[in-house]
mmCIF file as Biopython writes it, N, C-alpha, C and O atoms, coordinates in Angstrom:
data_model
#
loop_
_atom_site.group_PDB
_atom_site.id
_atom_site.type_symbol
_atom_site.label_atom_id
_atom_site.label_alt_id
_atom_site.label_comp_id
_atom_site.label_asym_id
_atom_site.label_entity_id
_atom_site.label_seq_id
_atom_site.pdbx_PDB_ins_code
_atom_site.Cartn_x
_atom_site.Cartn_y
_atom_site.Cartn_z
_atom_site.occupancy
_atom_site.B_iso_or_equiv
_atom_site.auth_seq_id
_atom_site.auth_asym_id
_atom_site.pdbx_PDB_model_num
ATOM 1   N N  . MET A ? 1  ? -44.341 136.578 -98.706  1.0 0.0 1  A 1 
ATOM 2   C CA . MET A ? 1  ? -45.646 137.127 -99.198  1.0 0.0 1  A 1 
ATOM 3   C C  . MET A ? 1  ? -45.568 137.633 -100.093 1.0 0.0 1  A 1 
ATOM 4   O O  . MET A ? 1  ? -44.636 138.396 -100.349 1.0 0.0 1  A 1 
ATOM 5   N N  . SER A ? 2  ? -46.866 137.282 -101.148 1.0 0.0 2  A 1 
ATOM 6   C CA . SER A ? 2  ? -46.933 138.136 -102.479 1.0 0.0 2  A 1 
ATOM 7   C C  . SER A ? 2  ? -47.598 139.442 -102.266 1.0 0.0 2  A 1 
ATOM 8   O O  . SER A ? 2  ? -48.404 139.704 -101.373 1.0 0.0 2  A 1 
ATOM 9   N N  . ASP A ? 3  ? -47.094 140.347 -103.338 1.0 0.0 3  A 1 
ATOM 10  C CA . ASP A ? 3  ? -47.950 141.561 -103.319 1.0 0.0 3  A 1 
ATOM 11  C C  . ASP A ? 3  ? -49.225 141.466 -102.815 1.0 0.0 3  A 1 
ATOM 12  O O  . ASP A ? 3  ? -49.630 141.894 -101.734 1.0 0.0 3  A 1 
ATOM 13  N N  . PHE A ? 4  ? -49.835 140.875 -103.674 1.0 0.0 4  A 1 
ATOM 14  C CA . PHE A ? 4  ? -51.718 140.846 -103.509 1.0 0.0 4  A 1 
ATOM 15  C C  . PHE A ? 4  ? -52.019 140.496 -101.903 1.0 0.0 4  A 1 
ATOM 16  O O  . PHE A ? 4  ? -53.102 140.596 -101.328 1.0 0.0 4  A 1 
ATOM 17  N N  . ASP A ? 5  ? -50.784 140.071 -101.367 1.0 0.0 5  A 1 
ATOM 18  C CA . ASP A ? 5  ? -51.189 139.373 -99.975  1.0 0.0 5  A 1 
ATOM 19  C C  . ASP A ? 5  ? -50.915 140.890 -98.683  1.0 0.0 5  A 1 
ATOM 20  O O  . ASP A ? 5  ? -51.434 141.129 -97.592  1.0 0.0 5  A 1 
ATOM 21  N N  . LYS A ? 6  ? -50.051 141.491 -99.366  1.0 0.0 6  A 1 
ATOM 22  C CA . LYS A ? 6  ? -49.600 142.897 -98.828  1.0 0.0 6  A 1 
ATOM 23  C C  . LYS A ? 6  ? -50.858 143.868 -98.839  1.0 0.0 6  A 1 
ATOM 24  O O  . LYS A ? 6  ? -51.449 144.357 -97.876  1.0 0.0 6  A 1 
ATOM 25  N N  . LEU A ? 7  ? -51.128 144.026 -100.372 1.0 0.0 7  A 1 
ATOM 26  C CA . LEU A ? 7  ? -52.112 144.686 -100.485 1.0 0.0 7  A 1 
ATOM 27  C C  . LEU A ? 7  ? -53.424 144.128 -99.740  1.0 0.0 7  A 1 
ATOM 28  O O  . LEU A ? 7  ? -53.815 144.940 -98.902  1.0 0.0 7  A 1 
ATOM 29  N N  . TYR A ? 8  ? -54.156 143.046 -99.810  1.0 0.0 8  A 1 
ATOM 30  C CA . TYR A ? 8  ? -55.013 142.700 -98.778  1.0 0.0 8  A 1 
ATOM 31  C C  . TYR A ? 8  ? -54.990 143.029 -97.427  1.0 0.0 8  A 1 
ATOM 32  O O  . TYR A ? 8  ? -55.931 143.624 -96.901  1.0 0.0 8  A 1 
ATOM 33  N N  . SER A ? 9  ? -53.954 142.677 -96.798  1.0 0.0 9  A 1 
ATOM 34  C CA . SER A ? 9  ? -53.388 143.090 -95.181  1.0 0.0 9  A 1 
ATOM 35  C C  . SER A ? 9  ? -53.520 144.751 -95.535  1.0 0.0 9  A 1 
ATOM 36  O O  . SER A ? 9  ? -54.593 145.165 -95.095  1.0 0.0 9  A 1 
ATOM 37  N N  . ARG A ? 10 ? -52.902 145.583 -96.059  1.0 0.0 10 A 1 
ATOM 38  C CA . ARG A ? 10 ? -52.923 146.739 -95.844  1.0 0.0 10 A 1 
ATOM 39  C C  . ARG A ? 10 ? -54.682 147.595 -96.056  1.0 0.0 10 A 1 
ATOM 40  O O  . ARG A ? 10 ? -55.208 148.417 -95.306  1.0 0.0 10 A 1 
ATOM 41  N N  . ALA A ? 11 ? -55.155 147.061 -97.213  1.0 0.0 11 A 1 
ATOM 42  C CA . ALA A ? 11 ? -56.774 147.116 -97.270  1.0 0.0 11 A 1 
ATOM 43  C C  . ALA A ? 11 ? -57.638 147.041 -96.081  1.0 0.0 11 A 1 
ATOM 44  O O  . ALA A ? 11 ? -58.496 147.856 -95.742  1.0 0.0 11 A 1 
ATOM 45  N N  . ASP A ? 12 ? -57.214 145.705 -95.362  1.0 0.0 12 A 1 
ATOM 46  C CA . ASP A ? 12 ? -58.159 145.485 -94.569  1.0 0.0 12 A 1 
ATOM 47  C C  . ASP A ? 12 ? -57.789 146.063 -93.205  1.0 0.0 12 A 1 
ATOM 48  O O  . ASP A ? 12 ? -58.577 145.987 -92.263  1.0 0.0 12 A 1 
ATOM 49  N N  . GLN A ? 13 ? -56.726 146.577 -93.110  1.0 0.0 13 A 1 
ATOM 50  C CA . GLN A ? 13 ? -56.408 147.337 -92.106  1.0 0.0 13 A 1 
ATOM 51  C C  . GLN A ? 13 ? -56.806 148.745 -92.284  1.0 0.0 13 A 1 
ATOM 52  O O  . GLN A ? 13 ? -57.122 149.356 -91.263  1.0 0.0 13 A 1 
ATOM 53  N N  . LEU A ? 14 ? -56.836 149.271 -93.256  1.0 0.0 14 A 1 
ATOM 54  C CA . LEU A ? 14 ? -57.138 150.622 -93.390  1.0 0.0 14 A 1 
ATOM 55  C C  . LEU A ? 14 ? -59.299 150.270 -93.445  1.0 0.0 14 A 1 
ATOM 56  O O  . LEU A ? 14 ? -60.109 151.167 -93.210  1.0 0.0 14 A 1 
ATOM 57  N N  . LEU A ? 15 ? -59.523 149.445 -93.646  1.0 0.0 15 A 1 
ATOM 58  C CA . LEU A ? 15 ? -60.994 148.936 -93.665  1.0 0.0 15 A 1 
ATOM 59  C C  . LEU A ? 15 ? -61.275 149.286 -91.935  1.0 0.0 15 A 1 
ATOM 60  O O  . LEU A ? 15 ? -61.970 150.140 -91.385  1.0 0.0 15 A 1 
ATOM 61  N N  . SER A ? 16 ? -60.366 148.171 -91.389  1.0 0.0 16 A 1 
ATOM 62  C CA . SER A ? 16 ? -61.001 148.375 -90.160  1.0 0.0 16 A 1 
ATOM 63  C C  . SER A ? 16 ? -60.459 149.999 -89.277  1.0 0.0 16 A 1 
ATOM 64  O O  . SER A ? 16 ? -60.789 149.994 -88.091  1.0 0.0 16 A 1 
ATOM 65  N N  . CYS A ? 17 ? -59.851 151.044 -89.651  1.0 0.0 17 A 1 
ATOM 66  C CA . CYS A ? 17 ? -59.901 152.234 -88.992  1.0 0.0 17 A 1 
ATOM 67  C C  . CYS A ? 17 ? -61.130 152.963 -89.572  1.0 0.0 17 A 1 
ATOM 68  O O  . CYS A ? 17 ? -61.752 153.686 -88.794  1.0 0.0 17 A 1 
ATOM 69  N N  . LEU A ? 18 ? -61.605 152.846 -90.998  1.0 0.0 18 A 1 
ATOM 70  C CA . LEU A ? 18 ? -62.546 153.464 -91.223  1.0 0.0 18 A 1 
ATOM 71  C C  . LEU A ? 18 ? -64.048 152.761 -90.450  1.0 0.0 18 A 1 
ATOM 72  O O  . LEU A ? 18 ? -64.918 153.327 -89.787  1.0 0.0 18 A 1 
ATOM 73  N N  . GLU A ? 19 ? -63.961 151.882 -90.699  1.0 0.0 19 A 1 
ATOM 74  C CA . GLU A ? 19 ? -65.236 151.301 -89.609  1.0 0.0 19 A 1 
ATOM 75  C C  . GLU A ? 19 ? -65.563 151.707 -88.400  1.0 0.0 19 A 1 
ATOM 76  O O  . GLU A ? 19 ? -66.634 151.504 -87.827  1.0 0.0 19 A 1 
ATOM 77  N N  . LYS A ? 20 ? -64.593 152.311 -87.988  1.0 0.0 20 A 1 
ATOM 78  C CA . LYS A ? 20 ? -64.517 153.116 -86.304  1.0 0.0 20 A 1 
ATOM 79  C C  . LYS A ? 20 ? -64.947 154.647 -86.184  1.0 0.0 20 A 1 
ATOM 80  O O  . LYS A ? 20 ? -65.287 155.297 -85.194  1.0 0.0 20 A 1 
ATOM 81  N N  . LEU A ? 21 ? -64.809 155.029 -87.621  1.0 0.0 21 A 1 
ATOM 82  C CA . LEU A ? 21 ? -65.521 156.155 -87.966  1.0 0.0 21 A 1 
ATOM 83  C C  . LEU A ? 21 ? -67.039 156.168 -88.288  1.0 0.0 21 A 1 
ATOM 84  O O  . LEU A ? 21 ? -67.738 157.166 -88.117  1.0 0.0 21 A 1 
ATOM 85  N N  . LEU A ? 22 ? -67.319 155.441 -88.583  1.0 0.0 22 A 1 
ATOM 86  C CA . LEU A ? 22 ? -68.828 154.955 -88.931  1.0 0.0 22 A 1 
ATOM 87  C C  . LEU A ? 22 ? -69.612 155.197 -88.035  1.0 0.0 22 A 1 
ATOM 88  O O  . LEU A ? 22 ? -68.973 155.088 -86.989  1.0 0.0 22 A 1 
ATOM 89  N N  . PRO A ? 23 ? -71.105 155.589 -87.726  1.0 0.0 23 A 1 
ATOM 90  C CA . PRO A ? 23 ? -71.944 155.999 -86.768  1.0 0.0 23 A 1 
ATOM 91  C C  . PRO A ? 23 ? -72.193 154.532 -86.757  1.0 0.0 23 A 1 
ATOM 92  O O  . PRO A ? 23 ? -71.974 153.737 -87.670  1.0 0.0 23 A 1 
ATOM 93  N N  . ILE A ? 24 ? -72.749 154.273 -85.420  1.0 0.0 24 A 1 
ATOM 94  C CA . ILE A ? 24 ? -73.019 153.255 -84.890  1.0 0.0 24 A 1 
ATOM 95  C C  . ILE A ? 24 ? -74.668 152.810 -85.362  1.0 0.0 24 A 1 
ATOM 96  O O  . ILE A ? 24 ? -75.532 153.668 -85.179  1.0 0.0 24 A 1 
ATOM 97  N N  . GLU A ? 25 ? -74.999 151.733 -85.848  1.0 0.0 25 A 1 
ATOM 98  C CA . GLU A ? 25 ? -76.597 151.403 -86.458  1.0 0.0 25 A 1 
ATOM 99  C C  . GLU A ? 25 ? -77.315 151.434 -84.990  1.0 0.0 25 A 1 
ATOM 100 O O  . GLU A ? 25 ? -77.068 150.686 -84.044  1.0 0.0 25 A 1 
ATOM 101 N N  . GLN A ? 26 ? -78.248 152.475 -85.047  1.0 0.0 26 A 1 
ATOM 102 C CA . GLN A ? 26 ? -79.194 152.437 -84.041  1.0 0.0 26 A 1 
ATOM 103 C C  . GLN A ? 26 ? -80.555 151.467 -84.190  1.0 0.0 26 A 1 
ATOM 104 O O  . GLN A ? 26 ? -81.198 151.577 -85.233  1.0 0.0 26 A 1 
ATOM 105 N N  . PRO A ? 27 ? -80.920 150.697 -83.358  1.0 0.0 27 A 1 
ATOM 106 C CA . PRO A ? 27 ? -82.137 150.228 -83.580  1.0 0.0 27 A 1 
ATOM 107 C C  . PRO A ? 27 ? -83.429 151.424 -83.553  1.0 0.0 27 A 1 
ATOM 108 O O  . PRO A ? 27 ? -83.236 152.545 -83.083  1.0 0.0 27 A 1 
ATOM 109 N N  . ALA A ? 28 ? -84.776 150.985 -84.138  1.0 0.0 28 A 1 
ATOM 110 C CA . ALA A ? 28 ? -85.500 151.620 -84.350  1.0 0.0 28 A 1 
ATOM 111 C C  . ALA A ? 28 ? -86.303 152.197 -83.061  1.0 0.0 28 A 1 
ATOM 112 O O  . ALA A ? 28 ? -86.811 151.274 -82.424  1.0 0.0 28 A 1 
ATOM 113 N N  . ILE A ? 29 ? -86.524 153.341 -82.571  1.0 0.0 29 A 1 
ATOM 114 C CA . ILE A ? 29 ? -87.034 153.994 -81.489  1.0 0.0 29 A 1 
ATOM 115 C C  . ILE A ? 29 ? -88.289 153.034 -80.961  1.0 0.0 29 A 1 
ATOM 116 O O  . ILE A ? 29 ? -88.713 152.493 -81.982  1.0 0.0 29 A 1 
ATOM 117 N N  . ASP A ? 30 ? -88.805 152.736 -80.206  1.0 0.0 30 A 1 
ATOM 118 C CA . ASP A ? 30 ? -90.075 152.347 -79.561  1.0 0.0 30 A 1 
ATOM 119 C C  . ASP A ? 30 ? -90.717 153.544 -78.720  1.0 0.0 30 A 1 
ATOM 120 O O  . ASP A ? 30 ? -90.499 153.731 -77.523  1.0 0.0 30 A 1 
ATOM 121 N N  . TRP A ? 31 ? -91.350 154.144 -79.344  1.0 0.0 31 A 1 
ATOM 122 C CA . TRP A ? 31 ? -91.814 155.467 -78.598  1.0 0.0 31 A 1 
ATOM 123 C C  . TRP A ? 31 ? -92.706 154.917 -77.481  1.0 0.0 31 A 1 
ATOM 124 O O  . TRP A ? 31 ? -92.859 155.549 -76.436  1.0 0.0 31 A 1 
ATOM 125 N N  . ARG A ? 32 ? -93.286 153.754 -77.703  1.0 0.0 32 A 1 
ATOM 126 C CA . ARG A ? 32 ? -93.982 152.917 -76.689  1.0 0.0 32 A 1 
ATOM 127 C C  . ARG A ? 32 ? -93.350 152.336 -75.170  1.0 0.0 32 A 1 
ATOM 128 O O  . ARG A ? 32 ? -93.936 152.113 -74.111  1.0 0.0 32 A 1 
ATOM 129 N N  . ALA A ? 33 ? -92.173 152.222 -75.479  1.0 0.0 33 A 1 
ATOM 130 C CA . ALA A ? 33 ? -91.164 151.826 -74.692  1.0 0.0 33 A 1 
ATOM 131 C C  . ALA A ? 33 ? -91.348 152.401 -72.916  1.0 0.0 33 A 1 
ATOM 132 O O  . ALA A ? 33 ? -91.377 151.828 -71.826  1.0 0.0 33 A 1 
ATOM 133 N N  . ALA A ? 34 ? -91.445 153.830 -73.385  1.0 0.0 34 A 1 
ATOM 134 C CA . ALA A ? 34 ? -91.394 154.565 -71.568  1.0 0.0 34 A 1 
ATOM 135 C C  . ALA A ? 34 ? -92.364 156.096 -72.514  1.0 0.0 34 A 1 
ATOM 136 O O  . ALA A ? 34 ? -92.930 156.349 -73.577  1.0 0.0 34 A 1 
ATOM 137 N N  . ILE A ? 35 ? -91.969 156.766 -71.101  1.0 0.0 35 A 1 
ATOM 138 C CA . ILE A ? 35 ? -92.984 157.995 -71.201  1.0 0.0 35 A 1 
ATOM 139 C C  . ILE A ? 35 ? -91.874 159.111 -71.589  1.0 0.0 35 A 1 
ATOM 140 O O  . ILE A ? 35 ? -91.977 160.184 -72.184  1.0 0.0 35 A 1 
ATOM 141 N N  . ALA A ? 36 ? -90.938 158.534 -71.101  1.0 0.0 36 A 1 
ATOM 142 C CA . ALA A ? 36 ? -89.859 159.955 -71.284  1.0 0.0 36 A 1 
ATOM 143 C C  . ALA A ? 36 ? -88.625 159.522 -71.876  1.0 0.0 36 A 1 
ATOM 144 O O  . ALA A ? 36 ? -88.523 158.303 -71.736  1.0 0.0 36 A 1 
ATOM 145 N N  . PHE A ? 37 ? -87.543 160.074 -72.545  1.0 0.0 37 A 1 
ATOM 146 C CA . PHE A ? 37 ? -86.293 159.870 -73.562  1.0 0.0 37 A 1 
ATOM 147 C C  . PHE A ? 37 ? -85.417 160.795 -73.265  1.0 0.0 37 A 1 
ATOM 148 O O  . PHE A ? 37 ? -85.797 161.878 -72.820  1.0 0.0 37 A 1 
ATOM 149 N N  . ARG A ? 38 ? -83.954 160.484 -73.485  1.0 0.0 38 A 1 
ATOM 150 C CA . ARG A ? 38 ? -83.021 161.420 -73.304  1.0 0.0 38 A 1 
ATOM 151 C C  . ARG A ? 38 ? -82.401 161.442 -74.653  1.0 0.0 38 A 1 
ATOM 152 O O  . ARG A ? 38 ? -82.923 160.916 -75.635  1.0 0.0 38 A 1 
ATOM 153 N N  . TRP A ? 39 ? -81.326 162.039 -74.661  1.0 0.0 39 A 1 
ATOM 154 C CA . TRP A ? 39 ? -80.200 162.047 -75.641  1.0 0.0 39 A 1 
ATOM 155 C C  . TRP A ? 39 ? -78.719 161.854 -75.346  1.0 0.0 39 A 1 
ATOM 156 O O  . TRP A ? 39 ? -78.073 162.774 -74.844  1.0 0.0 39 A 1 
ATOM 157 N N  . ARG A ? 40 ? -78.278 160.923 -75.583  1.0 0.0 40 A 1 
ATOM 158 C CA . ARG A ? 40 ? -77.104 160.003 -75.381  1.0 0.0 40 A 1 
ATOM 159 C C  . ARG A ? 40 ? -76.147 160.059 -75.951  1.0 0.0 40 A 1 
ATOM 160 O O  . ARG A ? 40 ? -76.208 159.677 -77.119  1.0 0.0 40 A 1 
ATOM 161 N N  . LYS A ? 41 ? -74.804 160.553 -75.426  1.0 0.0 41 A 1 
ATOM 162 C CA . LYS A ? 41 ? -73.713 160.977 -76.672  1.0 0.0 41 A 1 
ATOM 163 C C  . LYS A ? 41 ? -72.846 160.176 -75.984  1.0 0.0 41 A 1 
ATOM 164 O O  . LYS A ? 41 ? -72.743 160.201 -74.758  1.0 0.0 41 A 1 
ATOM 165 N N  . ARG A ? 42 ? -71.928 159.140 -77.047  1.0 0.0 42 A 1 
ATOM 166 C CA . ARG A ? 42 ? -70.973 158.306 -76.743  1.0 0.0 42 A 1 
ATOM 167 C C  . ARG A ? 42 ? -70.019 157.919 -77.967  1.0 0.0 42 A 1 
ATOM 168 O O  . ARG A ? 42 ? -70.599 157.488 -78.964  1.0 0.0 42 A 1 
ATOM 169 N N  . GLY A ? 43 ? -68.835 158.006 -78.006  1.0 0.0 43 A 1 
ATOM 170 C CA . GLY A ? 43 ? -67.805 157.800 -79.025  1.0 0.0 43 A 1 
ATOM 171 C C  . GLY A ? 43 ? -68.500 158.614 -80.038  1.0 0.0 43 A 1 
ATOM 172 O O  . GLY A ? 43 ? -68.911 158.043 -81.048  1.0 0.0 43 A 1 
ATOM 173 N N  . GLY A ? 44 ? -68.685 159.916 -79.884  1.0 0.0 44 A 1 
ATOM 174 C CA . GLY A ? 44 ? -68.632 160.574 -81.060  1.0 0.0 44 A 1 
ATOM 175 C C  . GLY A ? 44 ? -70.089 160.328 -81.670  1.0 0.0 44 A 1 
ATOM 176 O O  . GLY A ? 44 ? -70.319 160.745 -82.805  1.0 0.0 44 A 1 
ATOM 177 N N  . THR A ? 45 ? -70.961 159.739 -81.029  1.0 0.0 45 A 1 
ATOM 178 C CA . THR A ? 45 ? -72.111 159.615 -82.176  1.0 0.0 45 A 1 
ATOM 179 C C  . THR A ? 45 ? -73.177 159.863 -80.872  1.0 0.0 45 A 1 
ATOM 180 O O  . THR A ? 45 ? -72.674 159.954 -79.753  1.0 0.0 45 A 1 
ATOM 181 N N  . GLY A ? 46 ? -74.674 159.973 -81.027  1.0 0.0 46 A 1 
ATOM 182 C CA . GLY A ? 46 ? -75.417 160.079 -80.190  1.0 0.0 46 A 1 
ATOM 183 C C  . GLY A ? 46 ? -76.608 159.292 -80.287  1.0 0.0 46 A 1 
ATOM 184 O O  . GLY A ? 46 ? -76.618 158.703 -81.367  1.0 0.0 46 A 1 
ATOM 185 N N  . PHE A ? 47 ? -77.574 159.057 -79.617  1.0 0.0 47 A 1 
ATOM 186 C CA . PHE A ? 47 ? -78.714 158.107 -79.736  1.0 0.0 47 A 1 
ATOM 187 C C  . PHE A ? 47 ? -79.723 158.578 -78.430  1.0 0.0 47 A 1 
ATOM 188 O O  . PHE A ? 47 ? -79.400 159.021 -77.328  1.0 0.0 47 A 1 
ATOM 189 N N  . ILE A ? 48 ? -80.922 158.330 -78.943  1.0 0.0 48 A 1 
ATOM 190 C CA . ILE A ? 48 ? -82.177 158.616 -78.048  1.0 0.0 48 A 1 
ATOM 191 C C  . ILE A ? 48 ? -82.548 157.171 -77.416  1.0 0.0 48 A 1 
ATOM 192 O O  . ILE A ? 48 ? -82.941 156.151 -77.980  1.0 0.0 48 A 1 
ATOM 193 N N  . GLN A ? 49 ? -82.183 157.542 -75.507  1.0 0.0 49 A 1 
ATOM 194 C CA . GLN A ? 49 ? -81.950 156.085 -75.164  1.0 0.0 49 A 1 
ATOM 195 C C  . GLN A ? 49 ? -83.676 156.618 -73.967  1.0 0.0 49 A 1 
ATOM 196 O O  . GLN A ? 49 ? -83.834 157.681 -73.366  1.0 0.0 49 A 1 
ATOM 197 N N  . PRO A ? 50 ? -84.501 155.589 -74.016  1.0 0.0 50 A 1 
ATOM 198 C CA . PRO A ? 50 ? -85.717 155.651 -73.129  1.0 0.0 50 A 1 
ATOM 199 C C  . PRO A ? 50 ? -85.414 155.629 -71.488  1.0 0.0 50 A 1 
ATOM 200 O O  . PRO A ? 50 ? -84.592 154.843 -71.018  1.0 0.0 50 A 1 
ATOM 201 N N  . VAL A ? 51 ? -86.089 156.482 -70.744  1.0 0.0 51 A 1 
ATOM 202 C CA . VAL A ? 51 ? -85.946 156.664 -69.465  1.0 0.0 51 A 1 
ATOM 203 C C  . VAL A ? 51 ? -86.882 155.530 -68.788  1.0 0.0 51 A 1 
ATOM 204 O O  . VAL A ? 51 ? -88.098 155.572 -68.979  1.0 0.0 51 A 1 
ATOM 205 N N  . THR A ? 52 ? -86.265 154.457 -67.947  1.0 0.0 52 A 1 
ATOM 206 C CA . THR A ? 52 ? -87.288 153.767 -67.635  1.0 0.0 52 A 1 
ATOM 207 C C  . THR A ? 52 ? -87.990 153.920 -66.572  1.0 0.0 52 A 1 
ATOM 208 O O  . THR A ? 52 ? -89.175 153.612 -66.440  1.0 0.0 52 A 1 
ATOM 209 N N  . HIS A ? 53 ? -87.137 154.500 -65.616  1.0 0.0 53 A 1 
ATOM 210 C CA . HIS A ? 53 ? -87.977 154.683 -64.584  1.0 0.0 53 A 1 
ATOM 211 C C  . HIS A ? 53 ? -87.491 156.524 -64.502  1.0 0.0 53 A 1 
ATOM 212 O O  . HIS A ? 53 ? -86.342 156.948 -64.373  1.0 0.0 53 A 1 
ATOM 213 N N  . PRO A ? 54 ? -88.430 157.132 -64.590  1.0 0.0 54 A 1 
ATOM 214 C CA . PRO A ? 54 ? -88.222 158.756 -64.719  1.0 0.0 54 A 1 
ATOM 215 C C  . PRO A ? 54 ? -88.861 159.287 -62.974  1.0 0.0 54 A 1 
ATOM 216 O O  . PRO A ? 54 ? -89.662 158.609 -62.330  1.0 0.0 54 A 1 
ATOM 217 N N  . HIS A ? 55 ? -88.457 160.191 -62.650  1.0 0.0 55 A 1 
ATOM 218 C CA . HIS A ? 55 ? -88.942 161.014 -61.533  1.0 0.0 55 A 1 
ATOM 219 C C  . HIS A ? 55 ? -90.057 161.523 -61.708  1.0 0.0 55 A 1 
ATOM 220 O O  . HIS A ? 55 ? -90.407 162.161 -62.700  1.0 0.0 55 A 1 
ATOM 221 N N  . ARG A ? 56 ? -90.868 161.209 -60.492  1.0 0.0 56 A 1 
ATOM 222 C CA . ARG A ? 56 ? -92.321 161.611 -60.603  1.0 0.0 56 A 1 
ATOM 223 C C  . ARG A ? 56 ? -92.465 162.948 -59.670  1.0 0.0 56 A 1 
ATOM 224 O O  . ARG A ? 56 ? -92.956 163.009 -58.543  1.0 0.0 56 A 1 
ATOM 225 N N  . ILE A ? 57 ? -91.936 163.928 -60.401  1.0 0.0 57 A 1 
ATOM 226 C CA . ILE A ? 57 ? -92.311 165.178 -59.554  1.0 0.0 57 A 1 
ATOM 227 C C  . ILE A ? 57 ? -93.469 165.975 -59.957  1.0 0.0 57 A 1 
ATOM 228 O O  . ILE A ? 57 ? -93.578 166.260 -61.149  1.0 0.0 57 A 1 
ATOM 229 N N  . ALA A ? 58 ? -94.406 166.397 -59.060  1.0 0.0 58 A 1 
ATOM 230 C CA . ALA A ? 58 ? -95.542 166.986 -59.220  1.0 0.0 58 A 1 
ATOM 231 C C  . ALA A ? 58 ? -95.102 168.934 -59.801  1.0 0.0 58 A 1 
ATOM 232 O O  . ALA A ? 58 ? -94.328 169.742 -59.285  1.0 0.0 58 A 1 
ATOM 233 N N  . LEU A ? 59 ? -95.848 169.037 -60.816  1.0 0.0 59 A 1 
ATOM 234 C CA . LEU A ? 59 ? -95.561 170.727 -61.115  1.0 0.0 59 A 1 
ATOM 235 C C  . LEU A ? 59 ? -95.550 171.609 -59.959  1.0 0.0 59 A 1 
ATOM 236 O O  . LEU A ? 59 ? -94.739 172.528 -59.842  1.0 0.0 59 A 1 
ATOM 237 N N  . ALA A ? 60 ? -96.606 171.283 -58.954  1.0 0.0 60 A 1 
ATOM 238 C CA . ALA A ? 60 ? -96.369 172.113 -58.184  1.0 0.0 60 A 1 
ATOM 239 C C  . ALA A ? 60 ? -95.121 172.140 -56.951  1.0 0.0 60 A 1 
ATOM 240 O O  . ALA A ? 60 ? -95.070 172.857 -55.952  1.0 0.0 60 A 1 
ATOM 241 N N  . ALA A ? 61 ? -94.267 171.212 -57.366  1.0 0.0 61 A 1 
ATOM 242 C CA . ALA A ? 61 ? -92.999 171.194 -56.193  1.0 0.0 61 A 1 
ATOM 243 C C  . ALA A ? 61 ? -92.160 171.661 -56.905  1.0 0.0 61 A 1 
ATOM 244 O O  . ALA A ? 61 ? -91.046 171.714 -56.385  1.0 0.0 61 A 1 
ATOM 245 N N  . LEU A ? 62 ? -92.258 172.095 -58.088  1.0 0.0 62 A 1 
ATOM 246 C CA . LEU A ? 62 ? -91.278 173.040 -58.946  1.0 0.0 62 A 1 
ATOM 247 C C  . LEU A ? 62 ? -91.347 174.487 -58.653  1.0 0.0 62 A 1 
ATOM 248 O O  . LEU A ? 62 ? -92.374 175.156 -58.543  1.0 0.0 62 A 1 
ATOM 249 N N  . HIS A ? 63 ? -90.283 174.834 -58.556  1.0 0.0 63 A 1 
ATOM 250 C CA . HIS A ? 63 ? -90.445 176.512 -57.702  1.0 0.0 63 A 1 
ATOM 251 C C  . HIS A ? 63 ? -89.488 177.196 -58.698  1.0 0.0 63 A 1 
ATOM 252 O O  . HIS A ? 63 ? -88.505 176.605 -59.146  1.0 0.0 63 A 1 
ATOM 253 N N  . GLY A ? 64 ? -89.814 178.488 -59.035  1.0 0.0 64 A 1 
ATOM 254 C CA . GLY A ? 64 ? -88.928 179.234 -60.344  1.0 0.0 64 A 1 
ATOM 255 C C  . GLY A ? 64 ? -89.178 179.383 -61.105  1.0 0.0 64 A 1 
ATOM 256 O O  . GLY A ? 64 ? -88.581 180.242 -61.754  1.0 0.0 64 A 1 
ATOM 257 N N  . ILE A ? 65 ? -90.208 178.718 -61.639  1.0 0.0 65 A 1 
ATOM 258 C CA . ILE A ? 65 ? -90.493 178.690 -63.228  1.0 0.0 65 A 1 
ATOM 259 C C  . ILE A ? 65 ? -92.249 178.977 -63.329  1.0 0.0 65 A 1 
ATOM 260 O O  . ILE A ? 65 ? -93.013 178.166 -63.852  1.0 0.0 65 A 1 
ATOM 261 N N  . ASP A ? 66 ? -92.666 180.221 -62.753  1.0 0.0 66 A 1 
ATOM 262 C CA . ASP A ? 66 ? -94.098 180.347 -62.660  1.0 0.0 66 A 1 
ATOM 263 C C  . ASP A ? 66 ? -94.429 180.747 -64.423  1.0 0.0 66 A 1 
ATOM 264 O O  . ASP A ? 66 ? -95.305 180.316 -65.172  1.0 0.0 66 A 1 
ATOM 265 N N  . ALA A ? 67 ? -93.618 181.478 -64.598  1.0 0.0 67 A 1 
ATOM 266 C CA . ALA A ? 67 ? -93.897 181.618 -66.182  1.0 0.0 67 A 1 
ATOM 267 C C  . ALA A ? 67 ? -94.046 180.246 -67.050  1.0 0.0 67 A 1 
ATOM 268 O O  . ALA A ? 67 ? -94.898 180.191 -67.936  1.0 0.0 67 A 1 
ATOM 269 N N  . GLN A ? 68 ? -93.366 179.366 -66.826  1.0 0.0 68 A 1 
ATOM 270 C CA . GLN A ? 68 ? -93.507 178.330 -67.870  1.0 0.0 68 A 1 
ATOM 271 C C  . GLN A ? 68 ? -94.654 177.819 -67.387  1.0 0.0 68 A 1 
ATOM 272 O O  . GLN A ? 68 ? -95.562 177.602 -68.189  1.0 0.0 68 A 1 
ATOM 273 N N  . LYS A ? 69 ? -94.851 177.508 -65.906  1.0 0.0 69 A 1 
ATOM 274 C CA . LYS A ? 69 ? -96.194 176.685 -65.739  1.0 0.0 69 A 1 
ATOM 275 C C  . LYS A ? 69 ? -97.465 177.492 -66.199  1.0 0.0 69 A 1 
ATOM 276 O O  . LYS A ? 69 ? -98.546 176.937 -66.391  1.0 0.0 69 A 1 
ATOM 277 N N  . ASN A ? 70 ? -97.293 178.606 -66.333  1.0 0.0 70 A 1 
ATOM 278 C CA . ASN A ? 70 ? -98.912 179.613 -66.609  1.0 0.0 70 A 1 
ATOM 279 C C  . ASN A ? 70 ? -98.864 179.571 -68.104  1.0 0.0 70 A 1 
ATOM 280 O O  . ASN A ? 70 ? -99.850 179.934 -68.744  1.0 0.0 70 A 1 
ATOM 281 N N  . SER A ? 71 ? -97.813 179.164 -68.680  1.0 0.0 71 A 1 
ATOM 282 C CA . SER A ? 71 ? -97.571 178.696 -70.311  1.0 0.0 71 A 1 
ATOM 283 C C  . SER A ? 71 ? -98.858 178.214 -70.846  1.0 0.0 71 A 1 
ATOM 284 O O  . SER A ? 71 ? -98.933 177.821 -72.010  1.0 0.0 71 A 1 
#
């Protein structure tokens, strides 16, 4: 194996390690895709994910948050 081949192999290994550290490119957020969204964190990076089936809870059903309800 030539010196160039060794250098190429080592550089390729280094780039593979560095690519794991880069954030994953996220697709553009379609704000019309859902009525609710949440922040998800995976593998050291985070992204916004639509909540496709959020729970529909009436405001009157929530207790202990009267100050927030009156705001």
